[in-house]
FIFIMAR-72850 format. One record per atom (N, C-alpha, C, O): residue number from 1; x, y, z; residue in one letter. Coordinates in Angstrom, 1 decimal, decimal comma. Atoms other than C-alpha are relative to their C-alpha. Layout:
BEGIN
+-----+--------+--------+--------+------+
| seq |      u |      v |      w | type |
+-----+--------+--------+--------+------+
| NUM |      X |      Y |      Z |    A |
...
+-----+--------+--------+--------+------+
! end
This chain:
BEGIN
+-----+--------+--------+--------+------+
| seq |      u |      v |      w | type |
+-----+--------+--------+--------+------+
|   1 |    0,2 |   -0,6 |   -1,3 |    L |
|   1 |   38,7 |  -11,3 |  -17,5 |    L |
|   1 |   -1,2 |   -0,8 |    1,0 |    L |
|   1 |   -2,3 |   -0,8 |    0,6 |    L |
|   2 |    0,7 |    0,6 |   -0,8 |    H |
|   2 |   37,1 |  -13,2 |  -14,5 |    H |
|   2 |   -0,6 |    0,8 |    1,1 |    H |
|   2 |    0,0 |    1,1 |    2,1 |    H |
|   3 |    1,1 |   -1,0 |   -0,6 |    V |
|   3 |   34,2 |  -11,1 |  -12,9 |    V |
|   3 |   -0,3 |   -0,8 |    1,3 |    V |
|   3 |   -0,4 |   -2,0 |    1,0 |    V |
|   4 |    0,7 |    0,9 |   -1,0 |    R |
|   4 |   33,1 |  -12,5 |   -9,5 |    R |
|   4 |   -0,9 |    1,1 |    0,6 |    R |
|   4 |   -0,6 |    2,3 |    0,7 |    R |
|   5 |    1,3 |   -1,1 |   -0,8 |    S |
|   5 |   29,8 |  -11,1 |   -7,7 |    S |
|   5 |    0,6 |    0,5 |    1,1 |    S |
|   5 |    1,8 |    0,3 |    1,4 |    S |
|   6 |   -0,4 |   -0,4 |   -1,7 |    R |
|   6 |   30,0 |   -9,5 |   -4,3 |    R |
|   6 |   -0,1 |   -1,0 |    0,4 |    R |
|   6 |    1,0 |   -1,4 |    0,8 |    R |
|   7 |    0,5 |    1,2 |   -0,8 |    R |
|   7 |   28,3 |  -12,8 |   -3,0 |    R |
|   7 |    1,1 |   -0,9 |   -0,1 |    R |
|   7 |    1,5 |   -1,4 |    0,9 |    R |
|   8 |   -0,9 |    0,9 |    0,3 |    Q |
|   8 |   31,0 |  -14,8 |   -4,7 |    Q |
|   8 |    1,3 |    0,3 |    1,0 |    Q |
|   8 |    1,8 |   -0,6 |    1,7 |    Q |
|   9 |   -0,8 |   -0,4 |   -0,9 |    R |
|   9 |   33,8 |  -12,5 |   -3,0 |    R |
|   9 |   -0,2 |   -0,4 |    1,4 |    R |
|   9 |    0,8 |   -0,9 |    2,0 |    R |
|  10 |    0,0 |    0,2 |   -1,0 |    Q |
|  10 |   32,3 |  -12,8 |    0,2 |    Q |
|  10 |   -0,2 |   -1,2 |    0,4 |    Q |
|  10 |   -0,4 |   -1,3 |    1,6 |    Q |
|  11 |    0,3 |    1,4 |   -0,5 |    M |
|  11 |   31,8 |  -16,5 |    0,1 |    M |
|  11 |    1,7 |   -0,4 |   -0,2 |    M |
|  11 |    1,9 |   -1,5 |    0,3 |    M |
|  12 |   -1,3 |    0,3 |    0,3 |    C |
|  12 |   35,8 |  -16,8 |   -0,9 |    C |
|  12 |    0,6 |    0,5 |    1,4 |    C |
|  12 |    1,5 |   -0,2 |    1,9 |    C |
|  13 |   -0,6 |   -0,3 |   -1,2 |    I |
|  13 |   36,4 |  -15,0 |    2,3 |    I |
|  13 |   -0,4 |   -0,9 |    1,3 |    I |
|  13 |    0,5 |   -1,4 |    2,1 |    I |
|  14 |    0,6 |    0,9 |   -0,8 |    R |
|  14 |   34,3 |  -17,1 |    4,5 |    R |
|  14 |    0,4 |   -1,3 |    0,1 |    R |
|  14 |    0,4 |   -2,0 |    1,2 |    R |
|  15 |   -0,4 |    1,4 |    0,5 |    D |
|  15 |   35,3 |  -20,3 |    2,9 |    D |
|  15 |    1,9 |   -0,1 |    1,1 |    D |
|  15 |    2,3 |   -1,0 |    1,8 |    D |
|  16 |   -1,1 |   -0,2 |   -0,5 |    R |
|  16 |   38,9 |  -19,2 |    4,1 |    R |
|  16 |    0,1 |   -0,7 |    1,6 |    R |
|  16 |    1,1 |   -1,5 |    1,8 |    R |
|  17 |   -0,1 |    0,5 |   -1,4 |    F |
|  17 |   38,2 |  -20,3 |    8,0 |    F |
|  17 |   -0,5 |   -1,6 |   -0,2 |    F |
|  17 |   -1,4 |   -1,9 |   -0,9 |    F |
|  18 |    0,9 |    1,5 |   -0,7 |    S |
|  18 |   37,6 |  -24,1 |    9,1 |    S |
|  18 |   -1,2 |    0,2 |    0,7 |    S |
|  18 |   -1,5 |    1,3 |    1,2 |    S |
|  19 |    1,5 |    0,0 |   -1,0 |    K |
|  19 |   34,4 |  -24,8 |   10,7 |    K |
|  19 |    0,6 |    0,1 |    1,5 |    K |
|  19 |   -0,1 |    0,7 |    2,4 |    K |
|  20 |   -0,5 |   -0,3 |   -1,5 |    Q |
|  20 |   36,7 |  -24,8 |   14,1 |    Q |
|  20 |    0,0 |    1,4 |    0,1 |    Q |
|  20 |   -0,8 |    2,1 |    0,8 |    Q |
|  21 |   -0,3 |   -1,6 |    0,0 |    E |
|  21 |   38,0 |  -21,4 |   13,4 |    E |
|  21 |   -1,1 |    0,8 |    0,0 |    E |
|  21 |   -1,0 |    1,9 |    0,7 |    E |
|  22 |    1,3 |   -1,0 |    0,2 |    R |
|  22 |   34,4 |  -19,8 |   12,6 |    R |
|  22 |   -0,3 |   -0,1 |    1,5 |    R |
|  22 |   -0,6 |    0,9 |    2,1 |    R |
|  23 |    0,5 |    0,4 |   -1,2 |    E |
|  23 |   33,5 |  -21,5 |   15,8 |    E |
|  23 |    0,5 |    0,7 |    1,0 |    E |
|  23 |   -0,1 |    1,1 |    1,9 |    E |
|  24 |   -0,3 |   -0,7 |   -1,4 |    A |
|  24 |   36,0 |  -20,0 |   18,1 |    A |
|  24 |    0,3 |    1,7 |   -0,5 |    A |
|  24 |    0,9 |    2,5 |    0,2 |    A |
|  25 |    0,2 |   -1,5 |    0,5 |    L |
|  25 |   35,8 |  -16,6 |   16,2 |    L |
|  25 |   -1,3 |    0,5 |    0,9 |    L |
|  25 |   -1,4 |    1,4 |    1,8 |    L |
|  26 |    1,3 |   -0,6 |   -0,9 |    C |
|  26 |   32,1 |  -16,5 |   17,1 |    C |
|  26 |   -0,1 |   -0,3 |    1,5 |    C |
|  26 |   -1,0 |    0,2 |    2,2 |    C |
|  27 |   -0,1 |    0,1 |   -1,7 |    E |
|  27 |   32,7 |  -17,6 |   20,6 |    E |
|  27 |    0,7 |    1,4 |    0,5 |    E |
|  27 |    0,0 |    2,2 |    1,1 |    E |
|  28 |   -0,4 |   -1,1 |   -0,4 |    T |
|  28 |   35,3 |  -14,9 |   21,0 |    T |
|  28 |   -1,1 |    1,2 |   -0,2 |    T |
|  28 |   -1,4 |    1,9 |    0,8 |    T |
|  29 |    0,8 |   -1,4 |   -0,1 |    L |
|  29 |   33,0 |  -12,2 |   19,8 |    L |
|  29 |   -1,5 |   -0,3 |    0,6 |    L |
|  29 |   -2,2 |    0,7 |    0,8 |    L |
|  30 |    1,2 |   -0,3 |   -1,0 |    K |
|  30 |   29,7 |  -13,7 |   21,8 |    K |
|  30 |    1,0 |    0,4 |    1,6 |    K |
|  30 |    0,7 |    1,2 |    2,5 |    K |
|  31 |   -0,5 |   -0,3 |   -1,3 |    S |
|  31 |   32,1 |  -13,5 |   24,8 |    S |
|  31 |    0,4 |    1,5 |    0,5 |    S |
|  31 |    0,1 |    1,9 |    1,6 |    S |
|  32 |    0,1 |   -1,3 |    0,4 |    Y |
|  32 |   33,1 |   -9,8 |   23,7 |    Y |
|  32 |   -1,4 |    0,5 |    0,3 |    Y |
|  32 |   -1,6 |    1,3 |    1,3 |    Y |
|  33 |    1,1 |   -0,9 |   -0,2 |    M |
|  33 |   29,9 |   -8,8 |   23,5 |    M |
|  33 |   -0,9 |    0,1 |    1,3 |    M |
|  33 |   -1,5 |    0,9 |    1,8 |    M |
|  34 |    0,5 |    0,0 |   -1,5 |    A |
|  34 |   28,8 |  -10,2 |   26,6 |    A |
|  34 |    0,6 |    0,8 |    1,1 |    A |
|  34 |   -0,1 |    1,6 |    1,8 |    A |
|  35 |   -0,7 |   -0,5 |   -0,8 |    E |
|  35 |   31,4 |   -9,0 |   28,7 |    E |
|  35 |    0,0 |    1,4 |   -0,2 |    E |
|  35 |   -0,4 |    2,1 |    0,7 |    E |
|  36 |   -0,1 |   -1,5 |    0,1 |    E |
|  36 |   32,0 |   -5,6 |   27,3 |    E |
|  36 |   -1,0 |    0,9 |   -0,6 |    E |
|  36 |   -0,7 |    2,0 |   -1,0 |    E |
|  37 |    1,1 |   -0,7 |    1,0 |    L |
|  37 |   28,8 |   -4,4 |   25,5 |    L |
|  37 |   -1,4 |   -0,5 |    1,0 |    L |
|  37 |   -2,4 |    0,1 |    0,9 |    L |
|  38 |    1,3 |    0,4 |   -0,8 |    D |
|  38 |   26,3 |   -6,4 |   28,1 |    D |
|  38 |   -1,1 |   -0,6 |   -1,1 |    D |
|  38 |   -2,3 |   -0,5 |   -1,0 |    D |
|  39 |    1,1 |    0,2 |    1,3 |    R |
|  39 |   24,7 |   -7,8 |   24,7 |    R |
|  39 |    0,1 |   -1,6 |   -0,2 |    R |
|  39 |    1,0 |   -2,1 |   -0,8 |    R |
|  40 |    0,0 |    1,7 |    0,4 |    E |
|  40 |   23,9 |  -11,5 |   24,6 |    E |
|  40 |   -0,4 |   -0,2 |   -1,7 |    E |
|  40 |   -1,4 |    0,3 |   -2,1 |    E |
|  41 |    0,4 |    0,2 |    1,3 |    L |
|  41 |   24,0 |  -12,6 |   20,9 |    L |
|  41 |    0,0 |   -1,5 |   -0,1 |    L |
|  41 |    0,8 |   -2,2 |    0,6 |    L |
|  42 |    0,4 |    1,3 |    0,6 |    G |
|  42 |   22,7 |  -16,0 |   19,3 |    G |
|  42 |    0,8 |   -0,4 |   -1,0 |    G |
|  42 |    1,7 |    0,3 |   -1,5 |    G |
|  43 |   -0,9 |    0,9 |    1,1 |    Q |
|  43 |   24,3 |  -18,0 |   16,9 |    Q |
|  43 |   -0,2 |    0,7 |   -1,4 |    Q |
|  43 |    0,8 |    1,1 |   -2,0 |    Q |
|  44 |    0,5 |   -1,1 |    1,3 |    F |
|  44 |   22,8 |  -16,2 |   13,9 |    F |
|  44 |    0,3 |    1,0 |   -0,1 |    F |
|  44 |    0,6 |    1,6 |   -1,1 |    F |
|  45 |   -0,4 |   -1,5 |   -0,2 |    E |
|  45 |   23,4 |  -12,9 |   15,3 |    E |
|  45 |    1,9 |    0,2 |   -0,2 |    E |
|  45 |    2,6 |    1,1 |   -0,8 |    E |
|  46 |   -1,0 |   -0,2 |    0,1 |    V |
|  46 |   26,8 |  -13,7 |   15,9 |    V |
|  46 |    0,8 |   -0,4 |   -1,1 |    V |
|  46 |    1,9 |    0,1 |   -1,2 |    V |
|  47 |    0,1 |    0,2 |    1,2 |    E |
|  47 |   27,2 |  -15,3 |   12,4 |    E |
|  47 |    0,1 |    1,0 |   -0,9 |    E |
|  47 |    0,8 |    1,0 |   -1,9 |    E |
|  48 |    0,3 |   -1,1 |    1,0 |    F |
|  48 |   25,9 |  -12,2 |   10,8 |    F |
|  48 |    0,9 |    1,0 |    0,4 |    F |
|  48 |    1,0 |    2,0 |   -0,4 |    F |
|  49 |   -1,0 |   -1,3 |   -0,2 |    L |
|  49 |   28,5 |  -10,0 |   12,7 |    L |
|  49 |    1,3 |   -0,5 |   -0,3 |    L |
|  49 |    2,1 |    0,4 |   -0,6 |    L |
|  50 |   -1,2 |    0,9 |    0,6 |    L |
|  50 |   31,3 |  -12,4 |   11,8 |    L |
|  50 |    0,0 |    0,5 |   -1,4 |    L |
|  50 |    0,9 |    1,4 |   -1,7 |    L |
|  51 |    0,0 |   -0,2 |    1,3 |    D |
|  51 |   30,3 |  -12,2 |    8,3 |    D |
|  51 |    0,4 |    1,6 |   -0,3 |    D |
|  51 |    1,5 |    2,0 |   -0,9 |    D |
|  52 |   -0,1 |   -1,7 |    0,2 |    F |
|  52 |   29,9 |   -8,2 |    8,4 |    F |
|  52 |    1,6 |    0,4 |    0,4 |    F |
|  52 |    2,1 |    1,3 |   -0,2 |    F |
|  53 |   -1,4 |   -0,5 |    0,1 |    I |
|  53 |   33,6 |   -7,9 |    9,9 |    I |
|  53 |    0,9 |   -0,5 |   -1,0 |    I |
|  53 |    1,9 |    0,1 |   -1,1 |    I |
|  54 |   -0,6 |    0,6 |    0,6 |    S |
|  54 |   34,9 |  -10,3 |    7,5 |    S |
|  54 |    0,0 |    0,7 |   -1,4 |    S |
|  54 |    1,0 |    1,0 |   -2,1 |    S |
|  55 |    0,3 |   -0,8 |    1,5 |    D |
|  55 |   33,2 |   -8,6 |    4,4 |    D |
|  55 |    0,9 |    1,5 |   -0,2 |    D |
|  55 |    1,8 |    1,9 |   -1,0 |    D |
|  56 |   -0,4 |   -1,4 |   -0,1 |    N |
|  56 |   33,8 |   -5,0 |    5,6 |    N |
|  56 |    1,1 |    0,7 |    0,7 |    N |
|  56 |    1,2 |    1,9 |    0,6 |    N |
|  57 |   -1,1 |   -0,2 |   -0,9 |    I |
|  57 |   36,7 |   -4,7 |    8,0 |    I |
|  57 |    1,4 |   -1,0 |   -0,3 |    I |
|  57 |    2,6 |   -0,6 |   -0,3 |    I |
|  58 |   -1,0 |    1,0 |    0,3 |    G |
|  58 |   38,9 |   -7,8 |    7,3 |    G |
|  58 |    1,5 |    0,4 |   -0,7 |    G |
|  58 |    2,7 |    0,4 |   -0,4 |    G |
|  59 |   -1,4 |   -0,2 |    1,1 |    A |
|  59 |   40,7 |   -6,7 |    4,2 |    A |
|  59 |    0,7 |    1,0 |    0,6 |    A |
|  59 |    1,8 |    1,0 |    0,0 |    A |
|  60 |   -0,7 |   -0,9 |   -0,1 |    Y |
|  60 |   42,1 |   -3,8 |    6,0 |    Y |
|  60 |    1,1 |   -0,6 |    1,1 |    Y |
|  60 |    2,1 |    0,1 |    1,3 |    Y |
|  61 |   -0,8 |    0,8 |   -0,9 |    F |
|  61 |   43,8 |   -6,5 |    8,9 |    F |
|  61 |    0,9 |   -0,5 |   -1,0 |    F |
|  61 |    2,1 |   -0,3 |   -1,0 |    F |
|  62 |   -0,4 |    0,7 |    1,3 |    Y |
|  62 |   44,3 |   -8,5 |    5,5 |    Y |
|  62 |    1,5 |    0,6 |   -0,5 |    Y |
|  62 |    2,6 |    0,1 |   -0,5 |    Y |
|  63 |   -0,7 |   -1,1 |    0,6 |    N |
|  63 |   46,2 |   -5,7 |    4,0 |    N |
|  63 |    1,6 |    0,1 |    0,8 |    N |
|  63 |    2,7 |   -0,2 |    0,4 |    N |
|  64 |   -1,0 |   -0,5 |   -1,1 |    R |
|  64 |   48,3 |   -4,5 |    7,0 |    R |
|  64 |    0,9 |   -1,0 |    0,3 |    R |
|  64 |    2,0 |   -0,6 |    0,7 |    R |
|  65 |   -0,7 |    1,3 |   -0,2 |    G |
|  65 |   49,7 |   -8,3 |    7,3 |    G |
|  65 |    0,5 |    0,2 |   -1,3 |    G |
|  65 |    1,7 |    0,5 |   -1,0 |    G |
|  66 |   -0,5 |   -0,3 |    1,1 |    L |
|  66 |   50,5 |   -7,8 |    3,7 |    L |
|  66 |    1,5 |    0,8 |    0,0 |    L |
|  66 |    2,6 |    0,4 |   -0,3 |    L |
|  67 |   -0,8 |   -1,3 |    0,1 |    Y |
|  67 |   52,5 |   -4,5 |    4,1 |    Y |
|  67 |    1,3 |   -0,5 |    1,3 |    Y |
|  67 |    2,5 |   -0,6 |    1,1 |    Y |
|  68 |   -1,4 |    0,8 |   -0,7 |    D |
|  68 |   54,4 |   -6,1 |    7,3 |    D |
|  68 |    0,6 |   -0,9 |   -0,4 |    D |
|  68 |    1,8 |   -1,0 |   -0,1 |    D |
|  69 |   -0,8 |    1,1 |    0,7 |    A |
|  69 |   55,4 |   -9,0 |    5,5 |    A |
|  69 |    0,6 |    0,4 |   -0,9 |    A |
|  69 |    1,6 |   -0,3 |   -0,9 |    A |
|  70 |   -0,7 |   -1,0 |    1,0 |    Q |
|  70 |   56,7 |   -6,6 |    2,6 |    Q |
|  70 |    1,0 |    0,4 |    0,6 |    Q |
|  70 |    2,1 |    0,1 |    0,1 |    Q |
|  71 |   -1,0 |   -0,8 |   -1,0 |    T |
|  71 |   58,7 |   -4,8 |    5,2 |    T |
|  71 |    1,2 |   -1,1 |    0,2 |    T |
|  71 |    2,3 |   -1,1 |   -0,2 |    T |
|  72 |   -0,8 |    1,3 |   -0,6 |    V |
|  72 |   60,3 |   -8,0 |    6,7 |    V |
|  72 |    0,8 |   -0,5 |   -1,2 |    V |
|  72 |    2,0 |   -0,6 |   -1,2 |    V |
|  73 |   -0,6 |    0,4 |    1,4 |    L |
|  73 |   60,9 |   -9,4 |    3,2 |    L |
|  73 |    1,1 |    0,8 |   -0,4 |    L |
|  73 |    2,1 |    0,2 |   -0,7 |    L |
|  74 |   -0,8 |   -0,8 |    0,4 |    S |
|  74 |   62,4 |   -6,3 |    2,2 |    S |
|  74 |    1,4 |    0,1 |    0,5 |    S |
|  74 |    2,3 |   -0,2 |   -0,2 |    S |
|  75 |   -1,1 |    0,2 |   -0,6 |    G |
|  75 |   65,0 |   -6,1 |    4,8 |    G |
|  75 |    0,6 |   -1,1 |    0,2 |    G |
|  75 |    1,8 |   -1,0 |    0,5 |    G |
|  76 |   -0,6 |    1,5 |    0,2 |    R |
|  76 |   65,8 |   -9,8 |    4,6 |    R |
|  76 |    0,8 |    0,2 |   -1,7 |    R |
|  76 |    2,0 |   -0,2 |   -1,8 |    R |
|  77 |   -0,5 |   -0,1 |    1,4 |    I |
|  77 |   66,4 |   -9,0 |    0,7 |    I |
|  77 |    1,3 |    0,9 |   -0,1 |    I |
|  77 |    2,2 |    0,8 |   -1,0 |    I |
|  78 |   -0,9 |   -0,9 |   -0,2 |    D |
|  78 |   68,4 |   -6,2 |    1,8 |    D |
|  78 |    1,6 |   -0,4 |    0,5 |    D |
|  78 |    2,7 |    0,2 |    0,1 |    D |
|  79 |   -0,9 |    0,4 |   -0,7 |    E |
|  79 |   70,7 |   -8,3 |    4,1 |    E |
|  79 |    0,6 |   -0,9 |   -1,4 |    E |
|  79 |    1,8 |   -0,7 |   -1,8 |    E |
|  80 |   -0,3 |    1,0 |    1,2 |    L |
|  80 |   70,9 |  -11,1 |    1,0 |    L |
|  80 |    1,2 |    1,0 |   -1,1 |    L |
|  80 |    2,2 |    0,5 |   -1,7 |    L |
|  81 |   -0,6 |   -0,9 |    1,1 |    N |
|  81 |   72,2 |   -7,8 |   -1,3 |    N |
|  81 |    1,5 |    0,1 |    0,8 |    N |
|  81 |    2,6 |   -0,1 |    0,2 |    N |
|  82 |   -1,3 |   -0,5 |   -0,6 |    D |
|  82 |   74,9 |   -6,8 |    1,6 |    D |
|  82 |    1,2 |   -1,1 |    0,1 |    D |
|  82 |    2,4 |   -0,9 |    0,2 |    D |
|  83 |   -1,0 |    1,1 |   -0,3 |    A |
|  83 |   76,2 |  -10,5 |    1,9 |    A |
|  83 |    0,5 |   -0,4 |   -1,3 |    A |
|  83 |    1,6 |   -1,0 |   -1,3 |    A |
|  84 |   -0,6 |    0,3 |    1,5 |    I |
|  84 |   76,8 |  -11,0 |   -2,0 |    I |
|  84 |    0,9 |    1,1 |   -0,4 |    I |
|  84 |    1,8 |    0,8 |   -1,1 |    I |
|  85 |   -1,2 |   -0,9 |    0,1 |    L |
|  85 |   78,6 |   -7,7 |   -2,1 |    L |
|  85 |    1,4 |   -0,3 |    0,9 |    L |
|  85 |    2,6 |   -0,3 |    0,6 |    L |
|  86 |   -1,4 |    0,9 |   -0,8 |    A |
|  86 |   80,8 |   -9,2 |    0,5 |    A |
|  86 |    0,8 |   -0,8 |   -0,3 |    A |
|  86 |    1,9 |   -1,1 |    0,1 |    A |
|  87 |   -1,0 |    1,3 |    0,7 |    L |
|  87 |   81,6 |  -11,8 |   -1,7 |    L |
|  87 |    0,8 |    0,2 |   -1,1 |    L |
|  87 |    1,6 |   -0,6 |   -1,6 |    L |
|  88 |   -1,0 |   -0,3 |    1,1 |    E |
|  88 |   82,9 |   -9,6 |   -4,2 |    E |
|  88 |    1,3 |   -0,1 |    0,1 |    E |
|  88 |    1,8 |    0,0 |    1,2 |    E |
|  89 |   -1,4 |    0,1 |   -0,4 |    K |
|  89 |   86,4 |  -10,0 |   -5,0 |    K |
|  89 |    0,2 |    1,2 |   -1,0 |    K |
|  89 |   -0,6 |    1,6 |   -1,8 |    K |
|  90 |   -0,5 |   -0,8 |    0,5 |    T |
|  90 |   88,6 |   -7,4 |   -6,3 |    T |
|  90 |    1,0 |   -0,4 |   -1,5 |    T |
|  90 |    2,0 |   -1,0 |   -1,3 |    T |
|  91 |   -0,8 |    0,7 |    0,8 |    P |
|  91 |   90,1 |   -8,2 |   -9,7 |    P |
|  91 |    1,8 |    0,2 |    0,0 |    P |
|  91 |    2,2 |    1,3 |    0,0 |    P |
|  92 |   -1,4 |   -0,1 |    0,0 |    G |
|  92 |   94,2 |   -8,8 |   -9,7 |    G |
|  92 |    0,4 |   -0,4 |    1,3 |    G |
|  92 |    1,6 |   -0,5 |    1,6 |    G |
|  93 |   -0,4 |    0,6 |   -1,5 |    R |
|  93 |   94,1 |  -10,0 |   -5,9 |    R |
|  93 |    0,0 |   -1,3 |    0,2 |    R |
|  93 |    0,2 |   -1,7 |    1,3 |    R |
+-----+--------+--------+--------+------+
! end
């Protein structure tokens, strides 16, 4: 059994975003904080906030995406099952 430390799990989450994606996310957070909360964040602060969101809230959004994908896939499987049943032949005809 491979057990990862909390720090290793956090790094895995952070590493999933490219440098350009992290920059875009940080800019979005900076803009939001400035416009909506009248709070200017420096680069360190915004990266710290992004890491907090990724570590503590991101899993909820990720899991919701998985559940949504599972629902879509389940519907498609039902459609395939119906299509296969429609191909069934009655013996002797």
